[in-house]
Structure formats: C-alpha cells, structure tokens
N, C-alpha and C positions, 0 to 999 in steps of 0.2 A: 420440437422444443427449441427455445432460444439458448444456444450454447455459447459460452464465452470461450472462443477458439484460442485466443492468446493464452489464457490461463490453463486450458487443457494441454496445449503444446508445452508450456513451461513445466507443468506438472509431470508430463511424460519424460521430459529431459532430466528433471531432478530425480525422478525414480530410476532412470537408467544409470545416471552417474553415481547414485548412492547405493545401488543394489548390493554391491560387494560389502559395503559397510553395514548395511541393514542386516545382512545374513549373520553377522557376528554380534548384533545388538539384541538385548532382550526387550520384552514389552512390560517392564516393571512399572508400577504406579509411581508417579513422581511424588516428591515430598510436598505435602499440602497442609495448610492450616486455615481454620476459619474462626470467626468470632463466636464464642460460645457463651456470651454474657447473659443470654436469655434462656440458657438451659435450666430446666427444672432441677431442684435440689432433692426432691422427694420422689421416690419411685416405689411401686409395689414389688414384691418378690419376683413376680413373673417378668416385670419390666427390667429388673436387675439381670435376670437370666438372658433376656433378649439383648441387653446392653453388653453383656459379657461376650455374647456370640458376635456382635457387631465389631467389638474391639479386636477380634481375631483377624478381621479384614482391614487393611489399611484404608484410611480416609481417602476418598477419591478413586477407589477401585470400583470395579463393576458391581460387586456385591455390597459396597458401602459408598455410593456416589455422594458427591457434594450436594447438600439439600438445595432445593429450588430457591432462587433469589438470595442465597448466601454467597458472600464473596470469598473465593478461595485464593489464598496467597500461594503461588506456585514457584518453586525453585527450578530455574532453568539455566540455559547458557547460550551464548552466541559465539561463533567461531569466525576468525578472520581468514584471509587468504593463505596464511602460512600454517593454518591448522591450530593456532593458539586459541584456547577457550577462555571465556570470561563469564563468571557467574552473574546471573541476574535474578531479580524477583519481579513477578508480575501479578496483578490482581485480575481475576476473571470472575465475572458475574453474569448469570443468565437472568435477565430482568423481566422477560415477558415471553410467553409462548402462544402462538396463534396457529390453529389447525383448520383443515378442511376448507369449506367455502369462504370463510372469513379470511383465511390465509391467501387464497387465490385472489380475492378481491383486492387485498393489499398489493399483491404482486402485479395485478393488472394496472393499478394506479401508478406503480413504480415504472412499469414498462408495458405498454399495450400489446407487445408481441410475446409476452409471457403467456404460455398456454396452460390449459387445465391439466390436472394430473391424469395419467392413464387410468383406465378402468381397474378398480381394485386398490388404487393408491390415493393418497391425499398429500397435499403440501403441508409442511410444518415450517413455520417461521420462528426462529429463536432470536430474540433481541439480546445481543451479548455486548457486555462492556469489558474493555481491556485497558489496563493502565500499567505502564512500566514504572515501577516504584524504585528499583535499585539496579545499578550496573557497575561492574568493576572497570568499565571503560566508557568514556564519553565520546569516543571516536567512532564507534560502531553503532548503527541503527538496528533495532530489533524488527524483524519482519514477521507479520502474522497474516494469515489468509484463510478465508472461510472454506475454500476447497482443499487447500494443501494441508491445513492443520486441524480441520474439524470433520467429523463424520457422525452418522447416526448408527446406533447399534440397537437392534430390536430386543424385546424381552425374550425372544426365542434364540437369541445369539447371532442373528444375521447382521452382517456389516454391510450396510447399503453402499453400493459402489459409487454413487454420485455421478454416474455416466450422463444422466439427464439433469441439467441444472436450469436455474432461472436467474434472471438479472435482478439484483436488489439495488436500492438507491438510498444511501450511498453504497457503493460496492464494498463489501467487507474484505478489504485488502489494504493493510496499513503498514507504513514504515515509521517507526517512532523512536525517540530518544527518551532518556530518563525524565520522568515527570509528565510525559504526554499521556493523554487519555482519549480513547476513541470508543464509539458505540455504533452498532448497526445491526442489520438483520442477516442471518444465515439461512438460506433456503435449502430444504431437503425433502425428498419423497420418502414416505413410509407406507406400509400397508394400512388400509383404512381401519381405524379404530385400534391399531396395535400400539401398545406402550413402547416407548423407546427412550434411550439416553443419548445425550450429546457427548461425544468423546473428543477431547483435545489431545493432540499428539504432536510432539516434536518430531522432525524428520529422522533424527538419529537416536533419541533417548527418551523413553517413557511416555506415559499417558495419564490423563485424568478424566474421570466420568462425572457428568452432571445430571442430576435428576431433573425431569421436566414437568413434574406435577407435585 
C-alpha cells in the first residue's frame, strides 16, 4: 500500500509525547450543535418515544451521530507552547461518501500508486469540509489532519487502525486561521459492506461521530 511515511512518523511521535496526558483524559462527546430548521413539527406517538430515547444520548455521540450532510458546529480548543488553551468553534460537514470500486477508481485517479483494498475490505472516501469560524486568538493556527483526527468505527464497534492508508489529492491535512475553510477526501478501509461512522477526535479532549448514510 502507499503509506504516507512522514505522517505516520509524526503520528507516532505525537502519540508517544501525549500518552501520559491521554491516560487522564476521557472520551466524552464534544459539544455539538446543528441546524434543525428542517425538523418536522408533528410526530406520531411512537416517533415521540424514539425521539425521547435519542435525547438521552448526546448529539454527536456514537448512538446519536451527526446526520449525514448536516453541518456540526463543534466547540474545541487550541493550545500554545506554554500550555495555555484558547477556545475555538469549527464547522464540520461530511458532504459525500464513496465506497467500493468507485472509491478505488477515485483513489487511482488521485495517485496511480494507490492500491486496491485487501480481500474482505473496501475503500471508503468521505469528502469532508472544515471551517474555523471562531477563535479566542488570531496568533495560533488550528491544525486538522485526516489520519491524526479522524478514524472509522464499525457498526460492531471495531475502531479501524488506519495502518494502511491511501494518498488523496489534496491531502487532507490543513493549517488554518479564523474564517478559513478547506475541503478534501479522507480515505479509510472498512470490511466489505459493513456500516461505519466517521469519528472526529481531538488529540486531548473529546470526539464527535458522523453518520455516513
């Protein structure tokens, strides 16, 4: 497989340096909001029951993921070299999902050295848009990366390791200041035909799940 060695090395270094901090951090769902202007106002009694059950799970959690193609406004933070944190808000949207042979065809167009998925697996391409809408500081850039911050979680609870990667064009690895918006494809392998969710995770605090259908 075509592996981005530089990003794999950086990821390993980041994981090593933050392992002590991560051991003390939870995996809580981040604060998320979405535009509900299209929500129906009338529901049957059974739908009301289902709605009540969903409200028990926080929006953006694994059991209540952000709906496909909905924009989630996520509260997050960035930290400077002195350990000072600054609150930010970013918009995340999964705009398109391509799987199987169609996904591999796109990957091949992006880079002819991208290889087919191993037997029993298929490529999933999630076209994702990110925009930094607010920040308490204009001096620090927000970093977001398709390998470091995103992973696939199967319907059976497997967290795909991402050991095998493919090159996308443009590479989903961005440095951005307030007002900047980027979009690109994130490539992952999942078991053939298995439903999965895309998980956004900050290195130190919290996660958000996105539905892919």
